[in-house]
gemmi code that builds the backbone of each chain (N, CA, C; Angstrom):
import gemmi

chains = {
    "A": [
        ("UNK", (98.628, 107.888, 133.130), (99.460, 106.818, 132.291), (99.323, 107.929, 131.135)),
        ("UNK", (100.422, 107.706, 130.318), (100.905, 108.938, 129.493), (100.326, 107.739, 128.210)),
        ("UNK", (99.867, 108.897, 126.926), (99.309, 108.192, 125.769), (100.751, 108.332, 124.618)),
        ("UNK", (100.856, 107.538, 124.040), (102.093, 107.400, 123.211), (101.923, 107.470, 121.875)),
        ("UNK", (102.064, 108.342, 121.133), (101.907, 108.607, 119.501), (103.329, 108.529, 118.910)),
        ("UNK", (103.720, 108.074, 117.648), (104.847, 108.316, 117.153), (104.415, 108.282, 115.664)),
        ("UNK", (105.352, 109.167, 114.811), (105.469, 109.178, 113.178), (106.840, 109.229, 112.705)),
        ("UNK", (106.844, 108.311, 111.679), (108.182, 108.400, 111.270), (108.167, 108.592, 109.892)),
        ("UNK", (109.206, 109.025, 108.761), (109.020, 109.214, 107.519), (109.974, 110.402, 106.859)),
        ("UNK", (109.553, 110.580, 105.814), (110.288, 111.647, 104.761), (109.666, 113.399, 105.140)),
        ("UNK", (110.409, 114.020, 105.493), (109.653, 115.512, 106.041), (109.547, 116.023, 104.759)),
        ("UNK", (108.428, 116.137, 104.390), (108.112, 116.403, 102.827), (106.730, 117.513, 103.146)),
        ("UNK", (106.243, 118.080, 102.465), (105.064, 118.903, 102.764), (103.841, 118.067, 103.125)),
        ("UNK", (103.841, 116.676, 102.620), (102.637, 116.044, 102.854), (103.017, 115.026, 104.347)),
        ("UNK", (103.589, 115.330, 104.894), (104.169, 114.927, 106.006), (103.181, 115.762, 107.043)),
        ("UNK", (103.201, 116.972, 106.911), (102.343, 117.863, 107.639), (100.856, 117.774, 107.692)),
        ("UNK", (100.337, 116.777, 106.807), (98.857, 116.086, 106.838), (99.032, 115.118, 108.063)),
        ("UNK", (100.155, 114.241, 107.862), (100.214, 113.103, 108.800), (100.257, 113.712, 110.588)),
        ("UNK", (100.943, 114.578, 110.552), (101.277, 115.661, 111.966), (99.776, 116.000, 112.464)),
        ("UNK", (98.967, 116.467, 111.191), (97.628, 117.085, 111.755), (96.969, 115.999, 112.057)),
        ("UNK", (96.692, 114.884, 111.235), (95.702, 113.360, 111.170), (96.371, 112.867, 112.880)),
        ("UNK", (97.630, 113.034, 113.298), (97.740, 112.295, 114.328), (97.304, 113.429, 115.679)),
        ("UNK", (97.088, 114.790, 115.414), (96.818, 115.298, 116.621), (95.087, 115.270, 116.685)),
        ("UNK", (94.760, 114.751, 115.363), (93.108, 114.474, 115.745), (92.981, 113.286, 116.193)),
        ("UNK", (93.888, 112.333, 116.190), (93.867, 111.101, 117.052), (94.075, 111.632, 118.733)),
        ("UNK", (94.528, 112.423, 118.777), (94.864, 112.873, 120.182), (93.673, 113.366, 120.606)),
        ("UNK", (93.182, 114.262, 120.109), (91.668, 114.907, 120.125), (90.824, 114.094, 120.639)),
        ("UNK", (90.474, 112.515, 120.052), (89.546, 111.648, 120.107), (89.753, 110.954, 121.328)),
        ("UNK", (91.394, 110.453, 121.727), (91.403, 109.453, 122.671), (91.259, 110.457, 123.817)),
        ("UNK", (91.958, 111.858, 123.923), (91.752, 112.786, 124.909), (90.971, 113.848, 125.179)),
        ("UNK", (89.710, 113.526, 125.053), (88.490, 114.444, 125.040), (88.646, 115.510, 126.396)),
        ("UNK", (89.365, 115.258, 127.281), (89.763, 116.181, 128.533), (90.893, 117.089, 127.994)),
        ("UNK", (91.547, 117.172, 127.167), (92.579, 117.888, 127.354), (92.288, 119.251, 126.461)),
        ("UNK", (92.627, 120.258, 127.168), (92.039, 121.634, 126.709), (92.425, 122.043, 125.240)),
        ("UNK", (91.563, 122.226, 124.475), (91.356, 122.498, 123.066), (93.033, 123.746, 122.884)),
        ("UNK", (93.104, 124.726, 123.628), (93.748, 125.568, 123.601), (95.107, 124.970, 123.801)),
        ("UNK", (95.426, 124.044, 125.050), (96.835, 123.846, 125.124), (97.080, 123.004, 123.550)),
        ("UNK", (96.304, 121.877, 123.269), (96.741, 120.965, 121.990), (96.674, 121.741, 120.699)),
        ("UNK", (95.561, 122.407, 120.525), (95.944, 123.412, 119.248), (97.437, 123.916, 119.387)),
        ("UNK", (97.899, 125.047, 120.628), (99.044, 125.486, 120.709), (99.734, 124.549, 120.439)),
        ("UNK", (100.168, 123.397, 120.944), (101.031, 122.277, 120.687), (101.470, 121.762, 119.419)),
        ("UNK", (99.981, 121.837, 118.712), (100.172, 121.515, 117.171), (100.476, 122.564, 116.308)),
        ("UNK", (100.261, 123.706, 116.881), (101.039, 125.092, 116.158), (102.533, 125.021, 116.289)),
        ("UNK", (102.941, 124.828, 117.385), (104.472, 124.500, 117.517), (104.922, 123.370, 116.770)),
        ("UNK", (104.797, 122.357, 116.528), (105.419, 121.123, 116.002), (104.968, 121.071, 114.455)),
        ("UNK", (104.089, 121.779, 114.091), (103.695, 122.197, 112.775), (105.061, 123.409, 112.005)),
        ("UNK", (105.034, 124.116, 112.920), (106.140, 125.228, 112.781), (107.680, 124.624, 112.673)),
        ("UNK", (107.946, 124.101, 113.515), (109.216, 123.400, 113.700), (109.200, 122.217, 112.403)),
        ("UNK", (108.252, 121.340, 112.323), (108.643, 120.200, 111.436), (108.534, 121.054, 110.050)),
        ("UNK", (107.645, 122.269, 109.834), (107.890, 123.220, 108.490), (109.054, 123.602, 108.103)),
        ("UNK", (109.772, 124.129, 109.232), (111.245, 124.595, 109.137), (112.287, 123.518, 108.410)),
        ("UNK", (112.151, 122.543, 109.030), (112.253, 120.972, 108.433), (112.449, 120.803, 106.983)),
        ("UNK", (111.264, 120.661, 106.704), (110.389, 120.589, 105.500), (111.309, 121.512, 104.539)),
        ("UNK", (111.079, 122.771, 104.875), (111.304, 123.871, 103.996), (112.934, 124.175, 104.000)),
        ("UNK", (113.762, 123.896, 104.688), (115.292, 124.207, 105.004), (115.891, 122.864, 105.279)),
        ("UNK", (115.665, 121.610, 105.423), (116.455, 120.691, 105.588), (117.331, 120.502, 104.557)),
        ("UNK", (118.312, 119.784, 104.620), (119.442, 119.355, 103.745), (119.715, 117.836, 103.875)),
        ("UNK", (119.754, 117.009, 103.076), (119.266, 117.349, 101.551), (117.746, 117.275, 101.359)),
        ("UNK", (117.258, 118.353, 100.512), (116.002, 118.721, 100.377), (115.262, 117.552, 99.902)),
        ("UNK", (113.827, 116.832, 100.411), (113.357, 116.032, 100.145), (113.802, 114.536, 100.756)),
        ("UNK", (115.310, 114.709, 101.136), (115.525, 113.376, 101.797), (115.908, 113.458, 103.403)),
        ("UNK", (114.917, 114.342, 103.919), (115.515, 114.094, 105.138), (114.317, 113.426, 106.160)),
        ("UNK", (114.694, 112.623, 106.883), (113.983, 111.567, 107.579), (113.642, 112.104, 109.152)),
        ("UNK", (112.322, 112.052, 109.263), (112.181, 112.751, 110.287), (111.349, 111.504, 111.775)),
        ("UNK", (111.492, 111.816, 112.911), (110.998, 111.038, 113.473), (110.120, 111.746, 114.893)),
        ("UNK", (108.739, 111.717, 115.042), (108.077, 112.538, 115.773), (107.410, 111.568, 116.530)),
        ("UNK", (107.643, 111.532, 118.341), (106.966, 111.173, 119.190), (106.337, 111.901, 120.300)),
        ("UNK", (105.097, 111.682, 120.497), (104.138, 112.529, 121.264), (103.830, 111.957, 122.242)),
        ("UNK", (104.007, 112.632, 123.860), (103.357, 111.912, 125.332), (102.176, 112.868, 125.581)),
        ("UNK", (101.306, 112.052, 126.346), (100.452, 113.153, 126.597), (100.652, 112.577, 128.456)),
        ("UNK", (100.708, 113.572, 129.173), (101.006, 113.155, 130.569), (99.757, 114.241, 131.518)),
        ("UNK", (99.067, 113.461, 132.714), (98.465, 114.501, 133.260), (98.617, 115.653, 133.642)),
        ("UNK", (99.940, 116.213, 133.677), (100.058, 117.386, 133.981), (101.074, 118.351, 132.428)),
        ("UNK", (101.191, 117.526, 131.786), (101.836, 118.100, 130.777), (101.988, 117.641, 129.188)),
        ("UNK", (102.036, 118.044, 127.751), (102.108, 117.481, 126.580), (103.559, 117.499, 126.402)),
        ("UNK", (104.202, 116.358, 126.037), (105.683, 116.527, 125.392), (105.707, 115.649, 123.991)),
        ("UNK", (106.568, 116.771, 123.434), (106.875, 115.896, 121.715), (108.635, 115.823, 121.594)),
        ("UNK", (108.820, 115.490, 121.135), (110.413, 114.852, 120.664), (110.398, 115.074, 118.684)),
        ("UNK", (110.822, 115.503, 118.768), (111.083, 116.091, 116.745), (112.442, 115.803, 116.404)),
        ("UNK", (112.941, 114.358, 115.762), (114.407, 114.206, 115.300), (114.048, 114.454, 113.882)),
        ("UNK", (115.629, 114.876, 113.448), (115.500, 114.676, 111.968), (117.178, 114.532, 111.205)),
        ("UNK", (117.227, 113.969, 110.388), (118.508, 113.687, 109.636), (118.997, 114.748, 108.955)),
        ("UNK", (118.494, 115.934, 109.131), (119.512, 116.924, 108.155), (120.517, 117.214, 108.790)),
        ("UNK", (121.229, 117.690, 107.576), (122.630, 117.536, 107.615), (123.446, 118.813, 108.273)),
        ("UNK", (122.357, 120.014, 108.580), (122.889, 121.540, 108.634), (122.002, 121.427, 109.980)),
        ("UNK", (122.501, 122.458, 110.797), (121.940, 122.967, 111.787), (121.138, 123.842, 111.703)),
        ("UNK", (119.922, 124.181, 112.209), (119.121, 125.109, 111.701), (119.134, 126.490, 112.126)),
        ("UNK", (118.616, 127.299, 111.574), (119.098, 128.845, 112.093), (118.418, 129.197, 113.208)),
        ("UNK", (118.528, 129.039, 114.297), (117.529, 129.530, 115.479), (117.629, 130.989, 115.885)),
        ("UNK", (118.262, 132.027, 114.735), (118.490, 133.207, 115.340), (117.127, 134.179, 115.539)),
        ("UNK", (115.867, 133.400, 114.834), (114.924, 134.116, 114.901), (114.190, 133.832, 116.468)),
        ("UNK", (114.487, 133.263, 116.908), (114.062, 132.727, 118.398), (114.253, 134.140, 119.247)),
        ("UNK", (115.419, 134.073, 119.395), (115.856, 134.987, 119.901), (116.009, 136.381, 119.403)),
        ("UNK", (115.751, 137.036, 118.465), (115.556, 138.153, 117.885), (114.354, 138.776, 118.055)),
        ("UNK", (113.249, 138.106, 118.172), (111.900, 138.742, 118.437), (111.235, 138.548, 116.662)),
        ("UNK", (110.100, 139.073, 117.020), (109.162, 138.959, 115.797), (109.507, 140.190, 114.711)),
        ("UNK", (109.689, 139.729, 113.287), (109.947, 140.947, 112.271), (108.878, 142.149, 112.414)),
        ("UNK", (109.076, 142.782, 111.140), (108.173, 144.098, 111.292), (106.829, 143.724, 110.931)),
        ("UNK", (105.836, 143.976, 111.399), (104.286, 143.717, 111.302), (104.101, 143.047, 109.674)),
        ("UNK", (104.644, 143.871, 108.788), (104.359, 143.608, 107.155), (105.378, 142.764, 106.641)),
        ("UNK", (106.276, 141.934, 107.221), (107.205, 140.940, 106.972), (106.147, 139.486, 106.416)),
        ("UNK", (106.800, 138.852, 105.460), (105.738, 137.811, 105.195), (106.145, 136.719, 105.534)),
        ("UNK", (107.170, 136.486, 106.323), (108.122, 135.068, 106.980), (108.926, 135.558, 107.984)),
        ("UNK", (109.773, 134.742, 108.848), (110.277, 134.881, 110.092), (109.911, 134.840, 111.237)),
        ("UNK", (108.651, 134.161, 111.238), (107.901, 134.006, 112.585), (107.580, 132.712, 113.412)),
        ("UNK", (107.877, 131.836, 112.327), (107.517, 130.264, 112.456), (108.384, 129.947, 113.770)),
        ("UNK", (109.675, 129.975, 114.028), (110.163, 129.267, 115.068), (110.150, 130.174, 116.450)),
        ("UNK", (109.865, 131.688, 115.979), (109.224, 132.237, 117.211), (108.072, 132.247, 117.949)),
        ("UNK", (107.446, 131.805, 116.848), (105.787, 131.351, 116.972), (105.869, 130.148, 117.992)),
        ("UNK", (106.512, 129.155, 117.530), (106.562, 127.844, 118.302), (107.288, 127.982, 119.420)),
        ("UNK", (108.129, 128.854, 120.045), (108.608, 128.966, 121.273), (107.426, 129.702, 122.216)),
        ("UNK", (106.857, 130.811, 121.290), (105.746, 131.478, 122.181), (104.617, 130.502, 122.605)),
        ("UNK", (104.695, 129.497, 121.936), (103.062, 128.421, 122.063), (103.140, 127.511, 123.450)),
        ("UNK", (104.667, 127.299, 123.565), (105.138, 126.445, 124.534), (105.500, 126.817, 126.008)),
        ("UNK", (105.953, 126.266, 126.948), (106.410, 126.209, 127.998), (108.002, 125.873, 128.295)),
        ("UNK", (108.098, 125.015, 127.575), (109.655, 124.786, 126.990), (110.270, 124.275, 125.460)),
        ("UNK", (111.073, 124.728, 125.178), (111.395, 124.219, 123.772), (112.977, 124.188, 123.740)),
        ("UNK", (113.487, 122.772, 123.368), (115.168, 123.003, 123.748), (115.040, 122.351, 122.322)),
        ("UNK", (116.581, 122.631, 122.014), (117.146, 122.253, 120.582), (118.762, 121.707, 120.886)),
        ("UNK", (118.543, 120.343, 120.547), (120.198, 119.911, 120.531), (120.557, 118.924, 119.028)),
        ("UNK", (122.195, 119.337, 119.134), (122.253, 118.242, 117.904), (123.512, 117.264, 118.383)),
        ("UNK", (122.726, 116.035, 118.135), (123.686, 115.103, 118.918), (123.895, 114.080, 117.476)),
        ("UNK", (125.437, 114.094, 117.427), (125.599, 113.200, 116.367), (125.300, 113.932, 114.885)),
        ("UNK", (124.629, 112.890, 113.947), (123.862, 113.494, 112.761), (122.422, 113.778, 112.861)),
        ("UNK", (122.110, 114.174, 114.097), (120.392, 114.103, 114.329), (120.316, 115.339, 114.878)),
        ("UNK", (119.060, 116.466, 114.606), (118.847, 117.596, 114.913), (117.466, 116.863, 116.093)),
        ("UNK", (117.259, 117.364, 116.951), (116.393, 116.995, 118.183), (115.691, 118.216, 118.733)),
        ("UNK", (114.533, 118.197, 118.714), (113.798, 119.294, 119.456), (112.770, 118.473, 120.637)),
        ("UNK", (112.811, 119.348, 121.588), (111.767, 118.658, 122.736), (110.899, 120.006, 123.079)),
        ("UNK", (109.530, 119.537, 122.984), (108.607, 120.365, 123.169), (107.881, 120.113, 124.524)),
        ("UNK", (107.542, 120.947, 125.392), (106.699, 120.989, 126.267), (105.567, 121.917, 126.434)),
        ("UNK", (104.378, 121.273, 126.830), (103.247, 122.683, 127.149), (102.675, 122.065, 128.259)),
        ("UNK", (102.854, 122.836, 129.421), (102.128, 122.332, 130.682), (100.430, 122.390, 130.112)),
        ("UNK", (99.611, 121.462, 130.872), (98.209, 121.197, 130.578), (97.362, 122.302, 131.548)),
        ("UNK", (96.877, 122.977, 130.993), (95.944, 123.943, 131.828), (94.895, 123.186, 132.517)),
        ("UNK", (95.029, 123.905, 134.127), (94.386, 123.185, 135.295), (94.614, 122.156, 135.652)),
        ("UNK", (96.029, 121.661, 135.203), (96.415, 120.544, 135.820), (96.747, 120.425, 137.424)),
        ("UNK", (97.327, 121.556, 137.812), (97.321, 121.343, 139.255), (96.278, 121.386, 140.135)),
        ("UNK", (95.042, 121.725, 139.892), (94.023, 121.934, 140.548), (93.421, 120.580, 140.188)),
        ("UNK", (93.582, 119.515, 139.235), (93.406, 118.283, 139.097), (94.146, 117.219, 140.084)),
        ("UNK", (95.332, 117.426, 140.063), (96.157, 116.710, 140.580), (95.786, 116.525, 142.281)),
    ],
    "B": [
        ("UNK", (93.187, 122.483, 101.157), (92.347, 123.555, 101.355), (91.616, 123.888, 100.193)),
        ("UNK", (90.402, 124.427, 100.355), (89.863, 124.989, 99.143), (89.447, 126.015, 99.417)),
        ("UNK", (89.339, 127.205, 98.260), (89.086, 128.503, 98.334), (87.799, 128.426, 97.375)),
        ("UNK", (86.870, 129.263, 98.087), (85.619, 129.538, 97.246), (85.948, 131.036, 97.101)),
        ("UNK", (85.588, 131.481, 95.820), (85.496, 133.107, 95.662), (83.961, 133.351, 95.087)),
        ("UNK", (83.775, 134.345, 95.632), (82.579, 134.996, 95.342), (82.440, 136.327, 95.462)),
        ("UNK", (81.620, 137.269, 94.780), (81.717, 138.657, 94.776), (80.547, 139.398, 95.545)),
        ("UNK", (80.555, 140.632, 96.065), (79.412, 141.045, 97.020), (79.797, 142.613, 96.171)),
        ("UNK", (78.225, 143.160, 95.912), (78.284, 144.230, 95.530), (79.302, 144.604, 93.959)),
        ("UNK", (79.308, 143.858, 93.459), (79.944, 143.741, 92.303), (81.450, 143.927, 92.317)),
        ("UNK", (82.042, 144.528, 93.230), (83.615, 144.514, 93.470), (84.188, 144.138, 94.434)),
        ("UNK", (83.519, 143.491, 95.583), (84.182, 143.167, 96.554), (84.224, 141.479, 96.796)),
        ("UNK", (85.728, 141.025, 96.822), (85.858, 139.809, 96.403), (85.749, 138.943, 97.753)),
        ("UNK", (85.247, 137.974, 97.943), (85.160, 136.928, 99.506), (85.609, 135.690, 98.844)),
        ("UNK", (86.838, 135.623, 99.671), (87.400, 134.322, 99.266), (87.093, 133.636, 100.839)),
        ("UNK", (86.505, 132.420, 100.462), (85.928, 131.573, 101.796), (86.771, 130.395, 101.796)),
        ("UNK", (87.607, 129.996, 102.784), (88.804, 129.104, 102.969), (88.056, 127.923, 103.760)),
        ("UNK", (88.356, 126.589, 103.347), (87.974, 125.398, 104.083), (89.189, 124.845, 104.009)),
        ("UNK", (89.388, 124.498, 105.347), (90.332, 123.367, 105.355), (91.461, 123.986, 106.470)),
        ("UNK", (92.935, 123.625, 106.340), (94.038, 124.255, 107.003), (95.042, 124.761, 106.410)),
        ("UNK", (95.253, 126.437, 106.675), (95.980, 127.184, 105.785), (97.340, 127.021, 106.505)),
        ("UNK", (98.160, 126.165, 106.108), (99.596, 126.063, 106.272), (100.315, 125.910, 105.133)),
        ("UNK", (101.563, 125.526, 104.962), (103.134, 125.632, 104.123), (102.397, 125.189, 102.706)),
        ("UNK", (101.357, 124.097, 102.575), (101.125, 123.600, 101.870), (100.193, 124.823, 100.772)),
        ("UNK", (99.278, 125.075, 101.547), (97.982, 125.889, 101.046), (98.295, 127.511, 100.889)),
        ("UNK", (99.554, 128.072, 101.740), (99.609, 129.588, 101.626), (100.126, 129.818, 100.180)),
        ("UNK", (100.895, 129.078, 99.682), (101.237, 130.062, 98.079), (100.282, 129.839, 97.341)),
        ("UNK", (98.862, 129.209, 97.476), (97.885, 129.267, 96.705), (96.973, 130.422, 97.130)),
        ("UNK", (96.655, 130.615, 98.509), (96.167, 131.494, 98.937), (96.680, 132.776, 98.246)),
        ("UNK", (97.999, 132.998, 98.237), (98.694, 133.853, 97.816), (98.603, 134.519, 96.392)),
        ("UNK", (98.542, 133.058, 95.555), (98.544, 133.555, 93.911), (96.873, 133.905, 93.814)),
        ("UNK", (95.742, 133.313, 94.461), (94.524, 133.762, 94.345), (94.006, 134.980, 94.813)),
        ("UNK", (94.857, 135.522, 95.544), (94.950, 137.078, 95.959), (95.306, 138.116, 94.796)),
        ("UNK", (96.585, 137.394, 94.348), (97.107, 138.242, 93.379), (96.465, 138.456, 92.131)),
        ("UNK", (95.609, 137.020, 91.760), (94.707, 137.185, 90.424), (93.582, 138.019, 90.839)),
        ("UNK", (93.139, 138.038, 92.155), (91.832, 138.806, 92.479), (92.362, 140.300, 92.380)),
        ("UNK", (93.176, 141.040, 92.946), (93.550, 142.253, 92.579), (94.108, 142.715, 91.324)),
        ("UNK", (94.516, 141.335, 90.378), (95.056, 141.745, 88.906), (93.632, 142.183, 88.159)),
        ("UNK", (92.211, 141.578, 88.496), (91.613, 141.223, 87.821), (90.769, 142.466, 88.380)),
        ("UNK", (91.342, 143.424, 88.968), (90.670, 144.883, 89.225), (89.629, 145.300, 90.313)),
        ("UNK", (89.870, 143.974, 91.263), (89.016, 143.719, 92.643), (90.028, 143.571, 93.973)),
        ("UNK", (90.648, 144.967, 94.033), (91.521, 145.077, 95.392), (90.973, 145.153, 96.915)),
        ("UNK", (88.966, 145.035, 96.751), (88.884, 144.826, 98.203), (88.350, 143.497, 98.502)),
        ("UNK", (89.321, 142.908, 99.361), (88.974, 140.938, 99.366), (88.879, 141.232, 100.854)),
        ("UNK", (87.689, 140.273, 101.114), (87.279, 139.581, 102.432), (87.998, 138.199, 102.584)),
        ("UNK", (88.540, 138.102, 103.538), (89.113, 136.561, 103.668), (88.298, 135.900, 105.147)),
        ("UNK", (87.373, 134.941, 104.770), (86.583, 134.374, 105.299), (86.912, 133.261, 106.126)),
        ("UNK", (87.307, 133.031, 107.253), (88.534, 131.938, 107.902), (87.330, 131.261, 108.718)),
        ("UNK", (86.062, 131.278, 108.574), (85.138, 130.485, 109.344), (85.628, 128.958, 109.456)),
        ("UNK", (85.898, 128.674, 108.308), (85.958, 127.071, 107.981), (87.532, 126.868, 108.049)),
        ("UNK", (88.314, 127.619, 108.617), (89.705, 127.326, 108.757), (90.305, 127.019, 110.256)),
        ("UNK", (90.305, 125.441, 110.275), (90.688, 125.005, 111.669), (92.203, 125.293, 111.916)),
        ("UNK", (92.892, 125.669, 111.102), (94.392, 125.757, 111.458), (95.286, 126.657, 110.737)),
        ("UNK", (95.887, 127.730, 111.060), (96.901, 128.535, 110.418), (98.419, 128.437, 110.860)),
        ("UNK", (99.111, 128.485, 110.212), (100.479, 128.379, 111.008), (101.172, 129.804, 110.138)),
        ("UNK", (102.588, 130.070, 110.557), (103.191, 131.285, 109.959), (102.836, 131.562, 108.692)),
        ("UNK", (103.111, 130.398, 107.768), (102.977, 130.399, 106.265), (101.483, 131.232, 105.885)),
        ("UNK", (100.658, 130.667, 106.363), (99.192, 131.269, 106.163), (99.329, 132.684, 106.915)),
        ("UNK", (99.948, 132.896, 107.637), (100.026, 134.467, 108.155), (100.650, 135.087, 107.176)),
        ("UNK", (101.917, 134.619, 106.685), (102.872, 135.278, 105.354), (101.681, 135.528, 104.296)),
        ("UNK", (100.427, 134.593, 104.003), (100.246, 134.788, 102.798), (99.316, 135.931, 102.906)),
        ("UNK", (98.351, 135.841, 104.378), (97.593, 137.027, 104.681), (98.438, 138.412, 104.596)),
        ("UNK", (99.533, 138.695, 105.261), (100.273, 139.848, 105.080), (100.598, 140.328, 103.623)),
        ("UNK", (100.752, 139.101, 102.647), (101.224, 139.633, 101.430), (99.842, 139.965, 100.558)),
        ("UNK", (98.663, 139.318, 100.800), (97.797, 140.028, 100.503), (97.142, 141.469, 100.755)),
        ("UNK", (97.652, 141.314, 101.753), (97.186, 142.953, 102.652), (97.753, 143.923, 101.989)),
        ("UNK", (99.226, 143.864, 101.794), (100.006, 144.571, 100.842), (99.373, 144.970, 99.342)),
        ("UNK", (99.456, 143.798, 99.036), (99.171, 143.831, 97.474), (97.886, 144.494, 97.498)),
        ("UNK", (96.568, 144.172, 97.957), (95.591, 145.055, 97.880), (95.841, 146.710, 98.186)),
        ("UNK", (96.288, 147.156, 98.968), (96.487, 148.384, 99.485), (97.487, 149.008, 98.640)),
        ("UNK", (98.155, 148.159, 97.782), (99.211, 149.008, 96.747), (98.119, 149.237, 95.523)),
        ("UNK", (97.066, 148.377, 95.313), (96.142, 148.794, 94.408), (95.066, 149.602, 94.764)),
        ("UNK", (95.321, 150.405, 96.238), (94.534, 151.451, 96.372), (93.139, 150.214, 97.250)),
        ("UNK", (93.219, 149.419, 97.371), (92.103, 148.449, 98.233), (92.636, 148.068, 99.623)),
        ("UNK", (92.076, 147.084, 99.881), (92.404, 146.583, 101.664), (91.770, 144.855, 101.386)),
        ("UNK", (92.446, 144.478, 102.649), (92.199, 143.223, 102.614), (91.507, 142.941, 104.130)),
        ("UNK", (90.571, 142.450, 104.780), (89.855, 142.133, 105.655), (89.423, 140.986, 106.370)),
        ("UNK", (89.813, 140.533, 107.340), (89.574, 138.870, 107.481), (88.126, 138.918, 108.498)),
        ("UNK", (87.499, 137.816, 108.394), (86.170, 137.411, 109.334), (86.405, 135.908, 109.717)),
        ("UNK", (85.421, 135.744, 110.703), (85.653, 134.199, 110.988), (86.445, 133.679, 111.591)),
        ("UNK", (87.430, 134.118, 112.365), (88.549, 133.839, 113.221), (88.130, 132.784, 113.980)),
        ("UNK", (88.621, 131.657, 114.035), (88.680, 130.551, 114.820), (89.538, 130.753, 116.371)),
        ("UNK", (89.095, 129.974, 117.031), (90.267, 129.976, 118.474), (91.835, 129.894, 118.149)),
        ("UNK", (92.148, 128.717, 117.051), (93.571, 128.707, 116.955), (94.131, 130.107, 116.208)),
        ("UNK", (93.197, 130.140, 115.090), (94.189, 131.335, 114.138), (93.944, 132.810, 115.245)),
        ("UNK", (93.199, 133.014, 115.916), (92.926, 134.179, 116.935), (93.897, 134.079, 117.945)),
        ("UNK", (94.270, 133.011, 118.196), (95.478, 133.093, 119.203), (97.039, 133.307, 118.358)),
        ("UNK", (97.157, 133.018, 117.215), (97.935, 132.774, 116.576), (98.144, 134.354, 116.096)),
        ("UNK", (97.186, 135.296, 115.662), (97.068, 136.636, 115.225), (97.696, 137.197, 116.606)),
        ("UNK", (97.097, 137.078, 117.863), (97.717, 137.616, 119.001), (98.947, 137.419, 119.588)),
        ("UNK", (99.713, 136.109, 119.039), (100.825, 136.082, 119.820), (101.838, 136.590, 118.610)),
        ("UNK", (101.415, 136.696, 117.568), (102.361, 137.291, 116.773), (102.123, 138.965, 116.433)),
        ("UNK", (101.137, 139.336, 117.550), (101.092, 140.943, 117.656), (100.383, 141.671, 116.229)),
        ("UNK", (99.883, 140.303, 115.354), (99.076, 140.946, 114.017), (97.725, 141.121, 114.280)),
        ("UNK", (97.038, 141.001, 115.415), (95.750, 141.127, 115.405), (95.340, 142.775, 115.015)),
        ("UNK", (96.269, 143.375, 115.395), (96.173, 145.130, 115.151), (96.059, 145.133, 113.390)),
        ("UNK", (97.028, 144.167, 112.980), (97.275, 144.522, 111.465), (96.229, 144.174, 110.556)),
        ("UNK", (95.891, 142.861, 111.456), (94.976, 141.886, 110.492), (93.565, 141.827, 111.417)),
        ("UNK", (92.734, 142.744, 111.646), (91.791, 143.045, 112.579), (90.452, 142.103, 112.210)),
        ("UNK", (90.166, 141.186, 113.055), (88.987, 140.278, 112.721), (87.650, 140.976, 113.101)),
        ("UNK", (86.930, 141.103, 111.636), (85.728, 141.400, 111.849), (84.813, 140.195, 111.643)),
        ("UNK", (83.519, 140.547, 112.567), (82.475, 139.420, 113.341), (81.770, 139.102, 112.090)),
        ("UNK", (81.778, 139.462, 111.046), (80.777, 139.066, 109.739), (81.537, 139.364, 108.338)),
        ("UNK", (81.040, 138.852, 107.221), (81.424, 139.325, 105.936), (80.984, 140.655, 105.996)),
        ("UNK", (79.636, 140.736, 106.205), (79.005, 142.194, 105.780), (79.740, 143.196, 106.823)),
        ("UNK", (79.841, 143.097, 108.206), (80.516, 143.797, 108.756), (82.165, 144.104, 108.339)),
        ("UNK", (82.846, 143.179, 107.915), (84.142, 143.401, 106.808), (84.422, 144.228, 105.738)),
        ("UNK", (82.783, 144.211, 105.343), (82.763, 145.043, 103.966), (82.240, 146.505, 104.355)),
        ("UNK", (81.945, 146.846, 105.767), (81.222, 148.204, 105.970), (82.271, 149.357, 105.802)),
        ("UNK", (81.669, 150.178, 104.985), (82.582, 151.517, 104.453), (82.925, 151.339, 103.204)),
        ("UNK", (82.913, 150.102, 102.616), (83.028, 149.729, 100.893), (81.957, 150.080, 100.143)),
    ],
}
model = gemmi.Model(1)
for chain_id, residues in chains.items():
    chain = gemmi.Chain(chain_id)
    for i, (resn, *xyz) in enumerate(residues, 1):
        res = gemmi.Residue()
        res.name, res.seqid = resn, gemmi.SeqId(i, " ")
        for name, pos in zip(("N", "CA", "C"), xyz):
            atom = gemmi.Atom()
            atom.name, atom.element = name, gemmi.Element(name[0])
            atom.pos, atom.b_iso = gemmi.Position(*pos), 0.0
            res.add_atom(atom)
        chain.add_residue(res)
    model.add_chain(chain)
structure = gemmi.Structure()
structure.add_model(model)
structure.setup_entities()
């Protein structure tokens, strides 16, 4: 049975706290989820949402919606936002910046923590789909 | 996130972070490190044992602090790395640049 969680609001720095609080609820509701799986999924969504908060247009007015499902074999999240611009995805393919660079790792890190990361722009919405397979899922099935 | 600053052996600054080191907290950490270096204490230990979560902004603040301290002939070392922080460091290949020390005392070894 999937566990469903949803958030919606303005993409502002404070919304990161709401995302973290959602993951605290997931931890409580699903104590058997491997902590690495959940914390890496949390890392990915915070990076992508942080990108929306920092670069979304118009600043402070972008609305986001996040939904999370916990399945026996995977964790699936969908993050949509009303930002008017297509995000710069080049860092995902370009790889990591120099060791002493102070930024440019966020989306790459999000991709590295997941099994699937897809982005599409449909109409006036940016939509990200995140999937992380759960550790040990095949042995439990 | 809270930042508690203390001093060891007179001129080694220990910054103990409590909470989440994300894009909200990172500018404050960067500012605190800058201030510590400006005070004439470029040898800094950042204790992450109470940091439950770090994102790439937090990583950026640590890198900025590392550069700032080295420019002043000091260094920045980390300790108390939790699972999520360790994995973020490994995935970004920065575990060699920001090497985790097992304790504050070990981090200050040689200073």
